[in-house]
All heavy atoms as a GROMACS GRO file, in nm:
protein
  640
    1MET      N    1   4.501  10.566   6.725
    1MET     CA    2   4.586  10.462   6.783
    1MET      C    3   4.613  10.511   6.931
    1MET      O    4   4.640  10.628   6.950
    1MET     CB    5   4.709  10.447   6.709
    1MET     CG    6   4.808  10.342   6.780
    1MET     SD    7   4.976  10.330   6.726
    1MET     CE    8   4.958  10.315   6.550
    2THR      N    9   4.606  10.418   7.025
    2THR     CA   10   4.627  10.456   7.156
    2THR      C   11   4.741  10.353   7.217
    2THR      O   12   4.715  10.224   7.199
    2THR     CB   13   4.506  10.445   7.254
    2THR    OG1   14   4.414  10.527   7.201
    2THR    CG2   15   4.542  10.472   7.395
    3VAL      N   16   4.845  10.406   7.270
    3VAL     CA   17   4.951  10.318   7.335
    3VAL      C   18   4.927  10.329   7.483
    3VAL      O   19   4.942  10.441   7.534
    3VAL     CB   20   5.092  10.358   7.290
    3VAL    CG1   21   5.193  10.270   7.358
    3VAL    CG2   22   5.103  10.344   7.133
    4ASP      N   23   4.902  10.225   7.554
    4ASP     CA   24   4.884  10.216   7.696
    4ASP      C   25   4.998  10.153   7.758
    4ASP      O   26   5.007  10.032   7.760
    4ASP     CB   27   4.752  10.159   7.738
    4ASP     CG   28   4.714  10.157   7.882
    4ASP    OD1   29   4.810  10.174   7.959
    4ASP    OD2   30   4.596  10.155   7.917
    5LEU      N   31   5.092  10.225   7.804
    5LEU     CA   32   5.211  10.172   7.867
    5LEU      C   33   5.181  10.096   7.994
    5LEU      O   34   5.246   9.990   8.026
    5LEU     CB   35   5.315  10.286   7.891
    5LEU     CG   36   5.457  10.241   7.921
    5LEU    CD1   37   5.510  10.144   7.815
    5LEU    CD2   38   5.543  10.357   7.937
    6THR      N   39   5.091  10.139   8.078
    6THR     CA   40   5.057  10.077   8.195
    6THR      C   41   4.994   9.942   8.168
    6THR      O   42   5.028   9.835   8.241
    6THR     CB   43   4.958  10.161   8.280
    6THR    OG1   44   5.015  10.291   8.299
    6THR    CG2   45   4.934  10.100   8.419
    7GLN      N   46   4.898   9.930   8.081
    7GLN     CA   47   4.832   9.802   8.046
    7GLN      C   48   4.914   9.727   7.944
    7GLN      O   49   4.874   9.607   7.918
    7GLN     CB   50   4.700   9.835   7.984
    7GLN     CG   51   4.605   9.905   8.079
    7GLN     CD   52   4.525   9.817   8.170
    7GLN    OE1   53   4.501   9.706   8.132
    7GLN    NE2   54   4.501   9.864   8.294
    8GLN      N   55   5.020   9.795   7.880
    8GLN     CA   56   5.100   9.726   7.785
    8GLN      C   57   5.022   9.671   7.666
    8GLN      O   58   5.022   9.558   7.629
    8GLN     CB   59   5.177   9.615   7.838
    8GLN     CG   60   5.288   9.669   7.943
    8GLN     CD   61   5.380   9.563   7.991
    8GLN    OE1   62   5.479   9.539   7.916
    8GLN    NE2   63   5.356   9.500   8.109
    9LYS      N   64   4.939   9.771   7.611
    9LYS     CA   65   4.862   9.733   7.484
    9LYS      C   66   4.851   9.852   7.396
    9LYS      O   67   4.856   9.959   7.431
    9LYS     CB   68   4.726   9.679   7.528
    9LYS     CG   69   4.636   9.775   7.592
    9LYS     CD   70   4.504   9.717   7.632
    9LYS     CE   71   4.421   9.820   7.696
    9LYS     NZ   72   4.282   9.765   7.731
   10ILE      N   73   4.834   9.820   7.267
   10ILE     CA   74   4.814   9.928   7.167
   10ILE      C   75   4.679   9.896   7.111
   10ILE      O   76   4.642   9.776   7.072
   10ILE     CB   77   4.914   9.906   7.050
   10ILE    CG1   78   5.063   9.929   7.109
   10ILE    CG2   79   4.890  10.013   6.942
   10ILE    CD1   80   5.172   9.903   7.004
   11THR      N   81   4.601   9.999   7.104
   11THR     CA   82   4.456   9.978   7.061
   11THR      C   83   4.441  10.079   6.937
   11THR      O   84   4.481  10.192   6.943
   11THR     CB   85   4.358  10.032   7.166
   11THR    OG1   86   4.381   9.956   7.284
   11THR    CG2   87   4.214  10.000   7.119
   12THR      N   88   4.396  10.020   6.827
   12THR     CA   89   4.365  10.095   6.713
   12THR      C   90   4.232  10.041   6.660
   12THR      O   91   4.228   9.925   6.619
   12THR     CB   92   4.478  10.081   6.602
   12THR    OG1   93   4.448  10.157   6.486
   12THR    CG2   94   4.520   9.952   6.566
   13GLY      N   95   4.132  10.124   6.646
   13GLY     CA   96   3.996  10.082   6.615
   13GLY      C   97   3.954   9.963   6.697
   13GLY      O   98   3.951   9.978   6.828
   14SER      N   99   3.925   9.850   6.648
   14SER     CA  100   3.883   9.740   6.730
   14SER      C  101   3.983   9.649   6.758
   14SER      O  102   3.977   9.540   6.823
   14SER     CB  103   3.767   9.672   6.654
   14SER     OG  104   3.807   9.620   6.536
   15SER      N  105   4.108   9.668   6.714
   15SER     CA  106   4.224   9.575   6.729
   15SER      C  107   4.306   9.622   6.855
   15SER      O  108   4.331   9.737   6.882
   15SER     CB  109   4.323   9.584   6.612
   15SER     OG  110   4.262   9.543   6.499
   16VAL      N  111   4.340   9.514   6.937
   16VAL     CA  112   4.423   9.540   7.048
   16VAL      C  113   4.541   9.446   7.043
   16VAL      O  114   4.527   9.330   7.020
   16VAL     CB  115   4.344   9.502   7.182
   16VAL    CG1  116   4.429   9.517   7.307
   16VAL    CG2  117   4.220   9.594   7.200
   17VAL      N  118   4.653   9.512   7.053
   17VAL     CA  119   4.783   9.439   7.033
   17VAL      C  120   4.868   9.452   7.161
   17VAL      O  121   4.897   9.556   7.211
   17VAL     CB  122   4.867   9.482   6.918
   17VAL    CG1  123   4.998   9.405   6.900
   17VAL    CG2  124   4.786   9.482   6.793
   18PRO      N  125   4.884   9.329   7.232
   18PRO     CA  126   4.967   9.342   7.352
   18PRO      C  127   5.116   9.358   7.323
   18PRO      O  128   5.155   9.322   7.221
   18PRO     CB  129   4.941   9.206   7.432
   18PRO     CG  130   4.902   9.114   7.319
   18PRO     CD  131   4.836   9.204   7.202
   19PHE      N  132   5.191   9.414   7.413
   19PHE     CA  133   5.333   9.429   7.401
   19PHE      C  134   5.396   9.417   7.547
   19PHE      O  135   5.328   9.428   7.642
   19PHE     CB  136   5.384   9.550   7.323
   19PHE     CG  137   5.355   9.676   7.394
   19PHE    CD1  138   5.448   9.738   7.480
   19PHE    CD2  139   5.228   9.736   7.377
   19PHE    CE1  140   5.419   9.852   7.542
   19PHE    CE2  141   5.201   9.861   7.445
   19PHE     CZ  142   5.300   9.919   7.526
   20GLU      N  143   5.523   9.380   7.544
   20GLU     CA  144   5.599   9.387   7.677
   20GLU      C  145   5.708   9.482   7.683
   20GLU      O  146   5.782   9.496   7.586
   20GLU     CB  147   5.653   9.237   7.694
   20GLU     CG  148   5.553   9.131   7.722
   20GLU     CD  149   5.611   8.999   7.754
   20GLU    OE1  150   5.724   8.992   7.807
   20GLU    OE2  151   5.548   8.897   7.728
   21VAL      N  152   5.713   9.534   7.795
   21VAL     CA  153   5.831   9.633   7.822
   21VAL      C  154   5.891   9.597   7.959
   21VAL      O  155   5.813   9.566   8.048
   21VAL     CB  156   5.783   9.782   7.827
   21VAL    CG1  157   5.894   9.874   7.869
   21VAL    CG2  158   5.719   9.819   7.699
   22ASP      N  159   6.010   9.594   7.970
   22ASP     CA  160   6.083   9.559   8.098
   22ASP      C  161   6.023   9.648   8.211
   22ASP      O  162   5.999   9.762   8.189
   22ASP     CB  163   6.232   9.582   8.077
   22ASP     CG  164   6.314   9.574   8.208
   22ASP    OD1  165   6.326   9.460   8.255
   22ASP    OD2  166   6.346   9.684   8.263
   23ALA      N  167   5.998   9.585   8.326
   23ALA     CA  168   5.936   9.662   8.436
   23ALA      C  169   6.002   9.788   8.481
   23ALA      O  170   5.950   9.890   8.495
   23ALA     CB  171   5.914   9.559   8.561
   24GLU      N  172   6.136   9.780   8.483
   24GLU     CA  173   6.213   9.891   8.526
   24GLU      C  174   6.202  10.006   8.420
   24GLU      O  175   6.188  10.125   8.448
   24GLU     CB  176   6.355   9.863   8.552
   24GLU     CG  177   6.440   9.982   8.590
   24GLU     CD  178   6.400  10.056   8.718
   24GLU    OE1  179   6.314  10.009   8.798
   24GLU    OE2  180   6.443  10.173   8.734
   25ARG      N  181   6.214   9.967   8.300
   25ARG     CA  182   6.204  10.074   8.190
   25ARG      C  183   6.076  10.128   8.179
   25ARG      O  184   6.050  10.249   8.156
   25ARG     CB  185   6.241   9.995   8.047
   25ARG     CG  186   6.249  10.099   7.942
   25ARG     CD  187   6.299  10.022   7.809
   25ARG     NE  188   6.436   9.971   7.834
   25ARG     CZ  189   6.542  10.038   7.793
   25ARG    NH1  190   6.539  10.157   7.737
   25ARG    NH2  191   6.658   9.988   7.810
   26ARG      N  192   5.961  10.046   8.203
   26ARG     CA  193   5.834  10.100   8.197
   26ARG      C  194   5.808  10.196   8.319
   26ARG      O  195   5.758  10.305   8.297
   26ARG     CB  196   5.729   9.981   8.216
   26ARG     CG  197   5.586  10.027   8.206
   26ARG     CD  198   5.488   9.917   8.206
   26ARG     NE  199   5.484   9.840   8.334
   26ARG     CZ  200   5.525   9.709   8.339
   26ARG    NH1  201   5.548   9.636   8.228
   26ARG    NH2  202   5.525   9.637   8.453
   27ARG      N  203   5.857  10.170   8.431
   27ARG     CA  204   5.847  10.257   8.553
   27ARG      C  205   5.918  10.393   8.518
   27ARG      O  206   5.863  10.504   8.541
   27ARG     CB  207   5.913  10.204   8.674
   27ARG     CG  208   5.910  10.286   8.799
   27ARG     CD  209   5.983  10.228   8.908
   27ARG     NE  210   6.128  10.244   8.890
   27ARG     CZ  211   6.204  10.359   8.921
   27ARG    NH1  212   6.137  10.461   8.955
   27ARG    NH2  213   6.337  10.358   8.903
   28ARG      N  214   6.036  10.389   8.465
   28ARG     CA  215   6.110  10.510   8.428
   28ARG      C  216   6.043  10.588   8.319
   28ARG      O  217   6.031  10.712   8.324
   28ARG     CB  218   6.250  10.470   8.381
   28ARG     CG  219   6.334  10.425   8.499
   28ARG     CD  220   6.468  10.386   8.460
   28ARG     NE  221   6.543  10.500   8.391
   28ARG     CZ  222   6.667  10.478   8.332
   28ARG    NH1  223   6.721  10.366   8.329
   28ARG    NH2  224   6.715  10.586   8.275
   29LEU      N  225   5.979  10.525   8.225
   29LEU     CA  226   5.903  10.600   8.119
   29LEU      C  227   5.785  10.664   8.173
   29LEU      O  228   5.747  10.785   8.147
   29LEU     CB  229   5.864  10.497   8.004
   29LEU     CG  230   5.968  10.461   7.909
   29LEU    CD1  231   5.932  10.340   7.822
   29LEU    CD2  232   6.008  10.577   7.825
   30ILE      N  233   5.709  10.594   8.259
   30ILE     CA  234   5.588  10.647   8.319
   30ILE      C  235   5.611  10.759   8.408
   30ILE      O  236   5.550  10.863   8.410
   30ILE     CB  237   5.507  10.531   8.399
   30ILE    CG1  238   5.450  10.433   8.296
   30ILE    CG2  239   5.388  10.588   8.485
   30ILE    CD1  240   5.389  10.303   8.357
   31GLU      N  241   5.725  10.750   8.481
   31GLU     CA  242   5.751  10.857   8.583
   31GLU      C  243   5.846  10.968   8.519
   31GLU      O  244   5.880  11.066   8.580
   31GLU     CB  245   5.830  10.792   8.704
   31GLU     CG  246   5.747  10.701   8.782
   31GLU     CD  247   5.824  10.634   8.902
   31GLU    OE1  248   5.932  10.689   8.940
   31GLU    OE2  249   5.769  10.542   8.951
   32GLY      N  250   5.884  10.942   8.394
   32GLY     CA  251   5.961  11.048   8.323
   32GLY      C  252   6.102  11.058   8.376
   32GLY      O  253   6.162  11.167   8.377
   33ILE      N  254   6.166  10.945   8.419
   33ILE     CA  255   6.292  10.952   8.471
   33ILE      C  256   6.400  10.910   8.360
   33ILE      O  257   6.382  10.802   8.306
   33ILE     CB  258   6.313  10.841   8.585
   33ILE    CG1  259   6.209  10.882   8.701
   33ILE    CG2  260   6.452  10.833   8.642
   33ILE    CD1  261   6.203  10.780   8.814
   34ASP      N  262   6.487  11.001   8.331
   34ASP     CA  263   6.598  10.972   8.233
   34ASP      C  264   6.718  10.929   8.307
   34ASP      O  265   6.724  10.916   8.427
   34ASP     CB  266   6.626  11.081   8.136
   34ASP     CG  267   6.670  11.209   8.207
   34ASP    OD1  268   6.698  11.210   8.337
   34ASP    OD2  269   6.688  11.314   8.143
   35ASP      N  270   6.832  10.907   8.239
   35ASP     CA  271   6.948  10.862   8.298
   35ASP      C  272   7.005  10.963   8.400
   35ASP      O  273   7.068  10.929   8.496
   35ASP     CB  274   7.051  10.820   8.192
   35ASP     CG  275   7.026  10.695   8.113
   35ASP    OD1  276   6.943  10.616   8.160
   35ASP    OD2  277   7.078  10.676   8.004
   36ILE      N  278   7.000  11.093   8.361
   36ILE     CA  279   7.047  11.202   8.452
   36ILE      C  280   6.971  11.204   8.575
   36ILE      O  281   7.028  11.200   8.686
   36ILE     CB  282   7.040  11.336   8.380
   36ILE    CG1  283   7.108  11.339   8.255
   36ILE    CG2  284   7.087  11.444   8.469
   36ILE    CD1  285   7.269  11.324   8.255
   37ALA      N  286   6.833  11.194   8.570
   37ALA     CA  287   6.749  11.198   8.694
   37ALA      C  288   6.778  11.071   8.778
   37ALA      O  289   6.784  11.086   8.908
   37ALA     CB  290   6.612  11.202   8.653
   38LEU      N  291   6.809  10.959   8.706
   38LEU     CA  292   6.834  10.841   8.786
   38LEU      C  293   6.973  10.854   8.862
   38LEU      O  294   6.976  10.816   8.980
   38LEU     CB  295   6.848  10.714   8.687
   38LEU     CG  296   6.862  10.589   8.748
   38LEU    CD1  297   6.743  10.550   8.833
   38LEU    CD2  298   6.878  10.481   8.642
   39SER      N  299   7.067  10.922   8.799
   39SER     CA  300   7.203  10.944   8.864
   39SER      C  301   7.182  11.045   8.979
   39SER      O  302   7.231  11.024   9.085
   39SER     CB  303   7.306  10.995   8.771
   39SER     OG  304   7.328  10.898   8.671
   40LEU      N  305   7.104  11.149   8.954
   40LEU     CA  306   7.087  11.252   9.063
   40LEU      C  307   7.010  11.202   9.184
   40LEU      O  308   7.026  11.246   9.290
   40LEU     CB  309   7.012  11.376   8.997
   40LEU     CG  310   7.100  11.459   8.896
   40LEU    CD1  311   7.009  11.564   8.843
   40LEU    CD2  312   7.223  11.513   8.965
   41ALA      N  313   6.938  11.094   9.163
   41ALA     CA  314   6.861  11.033   9.281
   41ALA      C  315   6.966  10.979   9.378
   41ALA      O  316   6.935  10.950   9.492
   41ALA     CB  317   6.770  10.934   9.231
   42HIS      N  318   7.087  10.947   9.328
   42HIS     CA  319   7.192  10.892   9.412
   42HIS      C  320   7.302  10.991   9.439
   42HIS      O  321   7.416  10.953   9.480
   42HIS     CB  322   7.251  10.770   9.342
   42HIS     CG  323   7.149  10.659   9.320
   42HIS    ND1  324   7.110  10.574   9.418
   42HIS    CD2  325   7.080  10.623   9.206
   42HIS    CE1  326   7.015  10.494   9.378
   42HIS    NE2  327   6.993  10.518   9.246
   43LEU      N  328   7.273  11.122   9.430
   43LEU     CA  329   7.374  11.224   9.449
   43LEU      C  330   7.451  11.222   9.582
   43LEU      O  331   7.574  11.230   9.582
   43LEU     CB  332   7.317  11.361   9.422
   43LEU     CG  333   7.414  11.477   9.422
   43LEU    CD1  334   7.517  11.457   9.304
   43LEU    CD2  335   7.345  11.606   9.401
   44GLY      N  336   7.371  11.198   9.688
   44GLY     CA  337   7.435  11.193   9.823
   44GLY      C  338   7.539  11.077   9.820
   44GLY      O  339   7.655  11.110   9.876
   45GLU      N  340   7.511  10.976   9.774
   45GLU     CA  341   7.591  10.852   9.772
   45GLU      C  342   7.714  10.884   9.685
   45GLU      O  343   7.834  10.843   9.716
   45GLU     CB  344   7.521  10.727   9.722
   45GLU     CG  345   7.409  10.673   9.810
   45GLU     CD  346   7.319  10.578   9.736
   45GLU    OE1  347   7.378  10.471   9.706
   45GLU    OE2  348   7.201  10.612   9.726
   46ILE      N  349   7.699  10.948   9.570
   46ILE     CA  350   7.805  10.974   9.479
   46ILE      C  351   7.905  11.072   9.546
   46ILE      O  352   8.026  11.063   9.532
   46ILE     CB  353   7.752  11.035   9.350
   46ILE    CG1  354   7.676  10.926   9.270
   46ILE    CG2  355   7.858  11.097   9.262
   46ILE    CD1  356   7.594  10.981   9.150
   47GLU      N  357   7.849  11.182   9.615
   47GLU     CA  358   7.935  11.281   9.682
   47GLU      C  359   8.007  11.211   9.793
   47GLU      O  360   8.134  11.244   9.803
   47GLU     CB  361   7.852  11.386   9.738
   47GLU     CG  362   7.793  11.480   9.633
   47GLU     CD  363   7.691  11.579   9.690
   47GLU    OE1  364   7.633  11.554   9.797
   47GLU    OE2  365   7.680  11.688   9.622
   48THR      N  366   7.955  11.121   9.866
   48THR     CA  367   8.025  11.058   9.969
   48THR      C  368   8.142  10.967   9.910
   48THR      O  369   8.247  10.978   9.959
   48THR     CB  370   7.933  10.965  10.057
   48THR    OG1  371   7.828  11.044  10.113
   48THR    CG2  372   7.997  10.877  10.155
   49PHE      N  373   8.109  10.897   9.810
   49PHE     CA  374   8.214  10.819   9.741
   49PHE      C  375   8.324  10.908   9.696
   49PHE      O  376   8.451  10.872   9.717
   49PHE     CB  377   8.150  10.739   9.619
   49PHE     CG  378   8.258  10.675   9.539
   49PHE    CD1  379   8.311  10.545   9.576
   49PHE    CD2  380   8.311  10.736   9.422
   49PHE    CE1  381   8.406  10.485   9.505
   49PHE    CE2  382   8.412  10.671   9.352
   49PHE     CZ  383   8.463  10.546   9.385
   50GLU      N  384   8.299  11.014   9.628
   50GLU     CA  385   8.400  11.108   9.572
   50GLU      C  386   8.493  11.164   9.694
   50GLU      O  387   8.607  11.173   9.669
   50GLU     CB  388   8.329  11.224   9.494
   50GLU     CG  389   8.270  11.178   9.364
   50GLU     CD  390   8.370  11.135   9.266
   50GLU    OE1  391   8.499  11.167   9.270
   50GLU    OE2  392   8.330  11.058   9.169
   51ARG      N  393   8.420  11.198   9.802
   51ARG     CA  394   8.499  11.253   9.906
   51ARG      C  395   8.596  11.158   9.965
   51ARG      O  396   8.710  11.176   9.999
   51ARG     CB  397   8.414  11.323  10.018
   51ARG     CG  398   8.366  11.457   9.986
   51ARG     CD  399   8.297  11.524  10.112
   51ARG     NE  400   8.159  11.487  10.128
   51ARG     CZ  401   8.058  11.530  10.054
   51ARG    NH1  402   8.078  11.617   9.952
   51ARG    NH2  403   7.942  11.482  10.082
   52THR      N  404   8.540  11.031   9.984
   52THR     CA  405   8.620  10.922  10.043
   52THR      C  406   8.730  10.889   9.948
   52THR      O  407   8.850  10.865   9.992
   52THR     CB  408   8.530  10.799  10.065
   52THR    OG1  409   8.430  10.834  10.155
   52THR    CG2  410   8.604  10.685  10.124
   53ALA      N  411   8.707  10.879   9.815
   53ALA     CA  412   8.805  10.849   9.712
   53ALA      C  413   8.920  10.951   9.717
   53ALA      O  414   9.034  10.910   9.715
   53ALA     CB  415   8.744  10.840   9.584
   54ALA      N  416   8.887  11.075   9.734
   54ALA     CA  417   8.983  11.182   9.741
   54ALA      C  418   9.078  11.177   9.863
   54ALA      O  419   9.198  11.213   9.855
   54ALA     CB  420   8.918  11.324   9.742
   55LEU      N  421   9.016  11.130   9.971
   55LEU     CA  422   9.098  11.112  10.099
   55LEU      C  423   9.188  10.986  10.088
   55LEU      O  424   9.300  10.990  10.131
   55LEU     CB  425   9.002  11.100  10.220
   55LEU     CG  426   8.932  11.231  10.255
   55LEU    CD1  427   8.824  11.202  10.365
   55LEU    CD2  428   9.029  11.339  10.298
   56VAL      N  429   9.144  10.884  10.033
   56VAL     CA  430   9.217  10.760  10.026
   56VAL      C  431   9.303  10.750   9.914
   56VAL      O  432   9.418  10.686   9.919
   56VAL     CB  433   9.115  10.635  10.012
   56VAL    CG1  434   9.181  10.503  10.049
   56VAL    CG2  435   8.998  10.644  10.105
   57GLN      N  436   9.277  10.816   9.806
   57GLN     CA  437   9.364  10.822   9.686
   57GLN      C  438   9.387  10.964   9.644
   57GLN      O  439   9.348  11.009   9.533
   57GLN     CB  440   9.301  10.749   9.572
   57GLN     CG  441   9.274  10.594   9.597
   57GLN     CD  442   9.200  10.532   9.495
   57GLN    OE1  443   9.111  10.595   9.432
   57GLN    NE2  444   9.223  10.409   9.476
   58PRO      N  445   9.458  11.046   9.725
   58PRO     CA  446   9.478  11.189   9.686
   58PRO      C  447   9.550  11.216   9.561
   58PRO      O  448   9.539  11.320   9.497
   58PRO     CB  449   9.554  11.244   9.805
   58PRO     CG  450   9.623  11.128   9.866
   58PRO     CD  451   9.530  11.008   9.843
   59TRP      N  452   9.619  11.111   9.512
   59TRP     CA  453   9.698  11.132   9.388
   59TRP      C  454   9.605  11.128   9.261
   59TRP      O  455   9.648  11.164   9.152
   59TRP     CB  456   9.807  11.014   9.366
   59TRP     CG  457   9.742  10.885   9.370
   59TRP    CD1  458   9.693  10.811   9.261
   59TRP    CD2  459   9.725  10.800   9.486
   59TRP    NE1  460   9.644  10.691   9.304
   59TRP    CE2  461   9.659  10.682   9.441
   59TRP    CE3  462   9.742  10.818   9.617
   59TRP    CZ2  463   9.625  10.577   9.530
   59TRP    CZ3  464   9.708  10.700   9.704
   59TRP    CH2  465   9.654  10.593   9.657
   60VAL      N  466   9.479  11.082   9.290
   60VAL     CA  467   9.381  11.082   9.169
   60VAL      C  468   9.346  11.217   9.122
   60VAL      O  469   9.329  11.241   9.011
   60VAL     CB  470   9.262  10.994   9.204
   60VAL    CG1  471   9.155  11.004   9.102
   60VAL    CG2  472   9.300  10.852   9.233
   61GLY      N  473   9.344  11.318   9.212
   61GLY     CA  474   9.308  11.450   9.177
   61GLY      C  475   9.197  11.504   9.266
   61GLY      O  476   9.145  11.434   9.354
   62PRO      N  477   9.181  11.633   9.252
   62PRO     CA  478   9.072  11.706   9.338
   62PRO      C  479   8.934  11.661   9.310
   62PRO      O  480   8.903  11.609   9.195
   62PRO     CB  481   9.093  11.848   9.303
   62PRO     CG  482   9.146  11.847   9.168
   62PRO     CD  483   9.232  11.724   9.158
   63ILE      N  484   8.844  11.675   9.400
   63ILE     CA  485   8.709  11.652   9.378
   63ILE      C  486   8.656  11.755   9.286
   63ILE      O  487   8.684  11.884   9.297
   63ILE     CB  488   8.631  11.668   9.517
   63ILE    CG1  489   8.674  11.566   9.618
   63ILE    CG2  490   8.479  11.656   9.493
   63ILE    CD1  491   8.624  11.579   9.757
   64PRO      N  492   8.577  11.720   9.182
   64PRO     CA  493   8.527  11.822   9.088
   64PRO      C  494   8.443  11.928   9.157
   64PRO      O  495   8.374  11.903   9.258
   64PRO     CB  496   8.442  11.732   8.996
   64PRO     CG  497   8.482  11.599   9.016
   64PRO     CD  498   8.539  11.582   9.157
   65LYS      N  499   8.455  12.039   9.096
   65LYS     CA  500   8.379  12.164   9.160
   65LYS      C  501   8.237  12.134   9.159
   65LYS      O  502   8.157  12.190   9.245
   65LYS     CB  503   8.409  12.285   9.070
   65LYS     CG  504   8.551  12.334   9.092
   65LYS     CD  505   8.571  12.462   9.011
   65LYS     CE  506   8.719  12.499   9.024
   65LYS     NZ  507   8.747  12.615   8.949
   66ALA      N  508   8.180  12.050   9.071
   66ALA     CA  509   8.035  12.020   9.063
   66ALA      C  510   7.983  11.965   9.188
   66ALA      O  511   7.868  11.973   9.223
   66ALA     CB  512   8.007  11.926   8.943
   67ILE      N  513   8.072  11.897   9.270
   67ILE     CA  514   8.018  11.848   9.397
   67ILE      C  515   8.081  11.921   9.515
   67ILE      O  516   8.090  11.859   9.627
   67ILE     CB  517   8.040  11.687   9.406
   67ILE    CG1  518   8.184  11.658   9.386
   67ILE    CG2  519   7.960  11.620   9.308
   67ILE    CD1  520   8.210  11.513   9.418
   68GLY      N  521   8.123  12.036   9.506
   68GLY     CA  522   8.150  12.121   9.621
   68GLY      C  523   8.298  12.162   9.642
   68GLY      O  524   8.318  12.244   9.720
   69ALA      N  525   8.395  12.097   9.580
   69ALA     CA  526   8.536  12.133   9.608
   69ALA      C  527   8.570  12.259   9.522
   69ALA      O  528   8.526  12.280   9.416
   69ALA     CB  529   8.628  12.025   9.558
   70VAL      N  530   8.642  12.347   9.584
   70VAL     CA  531   8.686  12.469   9.520
   70VAL      C  532   8.840  12.469   9.523
   70VAL      O  533   8.902  12.464   9.634
   70VAL     CB  534   8.637  12.591   9.596
   70VAL    CG1  535   8.695  12.718   9.528
   70VAL    CG2  536   8.486  12.596   9.600
   71GLU      N  537   8.904  12.474   9.403
   71GLU     CA  538   9.038  12.468   9.389
   71GLU      C  539   9.089  12.616   9.382
   71GLU      O  540   9.047  12.689   9.292
   71GLU     CB  541   9.076  12.394   9.271
   71GLU     CG  542   9.227  12.371   9.256
   71GLU     CD  543   9.253  12.294   9.137
   71GLU    OE1  544   9.184  12.212   9.094
   71GLU    OE2  545   9.371  12.310   9.081
   72LYS      N  546   9.174  12.663   9.471
   72LYS     CA  547   9.222  12.798   9.463
   72LYS      C  548   9.365  12.801   9.413
   72LYS      O  549   9.455  12.726   9.459
   72LYS     CB  550   9.222  12.860   9.607
   72LYS     CG  551   9.077  12.866   9.662
   72LYS     CD  552   9.078  12.949   9.783
   72LYS     CE  553   8.926  12.960   9.832
   72LYS     NZ  554   8.918  13.040   9.947
   73ARG      N  555   9.386  12.881   9.315
   73ARG     CA  556   9.519  12.899   9.258
   73ARG      C  557   9.552  13.046   9.254
   73ARG      O  558   9.472  13.134   9.229
   73ARG     CB  559   9.513  12.849   9.112
   73ARG     CG  560   9.498  12.696   9.102
   73ARG     CD  561   9.505  12.656   8.952
   73ARG     NE  562   9.488  12.510   8.940
   73ARG     CZ  563   9.585  12.427   8.924
   73ARG    NH1  564   9.714  12.468   8.907
   73ARG    NH2  565   9.564  12.297   8.924
   74PRO      N  566   9.675  13.069   9.273
   74PRO     CA  567   9.720  13.210   9.275
   74PRO      C  568   9.717  13.263   9.140
   74PRO      O  569   9.703  13.198   9.038
   74PRO     CB  570   9.866  13.209   9.318
   74PRO     CG  571   9.914  13.064   9.297
   74PRO     CD  572   9.786  12.985   9.308
   75ALA      N  573   9.720  13.398   9.128
   75ALA     CA  574   9.720  13.466   8.994
   75ALA      C  575   9.828  13.406   8.900
   75ALA      O  576   9.934  13.379   8.946
   75ALA     CB  577   9.734  13.617   9.008
   76GLY      N  578   9.792  13.390   8.786
   76GLY     CA  579   9.898  13.334   8.695
   76GLY      C  580   9.883  13.181   8.672
   76GLY      O  581   9.939  13.121   8.588
   77GLY      N  582   9.807  13.118   8.766
   77GLY     CA  583   9.773  12.976   8.761
   77GLY      C  584   9.887  12.879   8.802
   77GLY      O  585   9.878  12.766   8.789
   78ARG      N  586  10.000  12.940   8.861
   78ARG     CA  587  10.099  12.855   8.906
   78ARG      C  588  10.070  12.808   9.053
   78ARG      O  589  10.028  12.880   9.134
   78ARG     CB  590  10.239  12.922   8.909
   78ARG     CG  591  10.280  12.948   8.764
   78ARG     CD  592  10.415  13.014   8.760
   78ARG     NE  593  10.460  13.020   8.620
   78ARG     CZ  594  10.579  12.983   8.572
   78ARG    NH1  595  10.659  12.932   8.659
   78ARG    NH2  596  10.599  12.996   8.449
   79VAL      N  597  10.102  12.684   9.082
   79VAL     CA  598  10.079  12.634   9.208
   79VAL      C  599  10.216  12.601   9.274
   79VAL      O  600  10.304  12.542   9.214
   79VAL     CB  601  10.003  12.497   9.212
   79VAL    CG1  602   9.994  12.434   9.353
   79VAL    CG2  603   9.869  12.527   9.145
   80ARG      N  604  10.247  12.665   9.395
   80ARG     CA  605  10.373  12.643   9.459
   80ARG      C  606  10.368  12.526   9.541
   80ARG      O  607  10.278  12.508   9.622
   80ARG     CB  608  10.398  12.771   9.552
   80ARG     CG  609  10.535  12.779   9.601
   80ARG     CD  610  10.566  12.904   9.665
   80ARG     NE  611  10.561  13.020   9.573
   80ARG     CZ  612  10.487  13.132   9.594
   80ARG    NH1  613  10.420  13.155   9.700
   80ARG    NH2  614  10.486  13.224   9.498
   81LEU      N  615  10.468  12.434   9.523
   81LEU     CA  616  10.466  12.315   9.614
   81LEU      C  617  10.575  12.328   9.715
   81LEU      O  618  10.686  12.380   9.686
   81LEU     CB  619  10.503  12.192   9.525
   81LEU     CG  620  10.403  12.164   9.410
   81LEU    CD1  621  10.447  12.039   9.330
   81LEU    CD2  622  10.263  12.134   9.473
   82GLY      N  623  10.559  12.273   9.837
   82GLY     CA  624  10.662  12.278   9.937
   82GLY      C  625  10.664  12.411  10.023
   82GLY      O  626  10.603  12.505   9.987
   83ALA      N  627  10.741  12.413  10.122
   83ALA     CA  628  10.748  12.533  10.210
   83ALA      C  629  10.853  12.627  10.150
   83ALA      O  630  10.945  12.579  10.079
   83ALA     CB  631  10.790  12.487  10.349
   84GLU      N  632  10.833  12.750  10.185
   84GLU     CA  633  10.927  12.856  10.132
   84GLU      C  634  11.047  12.867  10.228
   84GLU      O  635  11.039  12.847  10.341
   84GLU     CB  636  10.864  12.992  10.113
   84GLU     CG  637  10.769  12.983   9.995
   84GLU     CD  638  10.709  13.116   9.970
   84GLU    OE1  639  10.777  13.226   9.989
   84GLU    OE2  640  10.596  13.121   9.924
   0.00000   0.00000   0.00000
């Protein structure tokens, strides 16, 4: 049995059976792109969005370390708020 994703047909012996696959799904299967790879293709846009969101909505929280922010805390894990 042969499955030809490009031609969208299954061949077994002398029988040929056509099938349909959504064009985007077929492209991703042929190129070996999974959901993670698809997301990483937009990493620059995601980082820009996260930085902008952190500036416009600082109450939401820090930018995750995975995209470059480093949160520094003193020993003991306590964060001092306000001036001394």
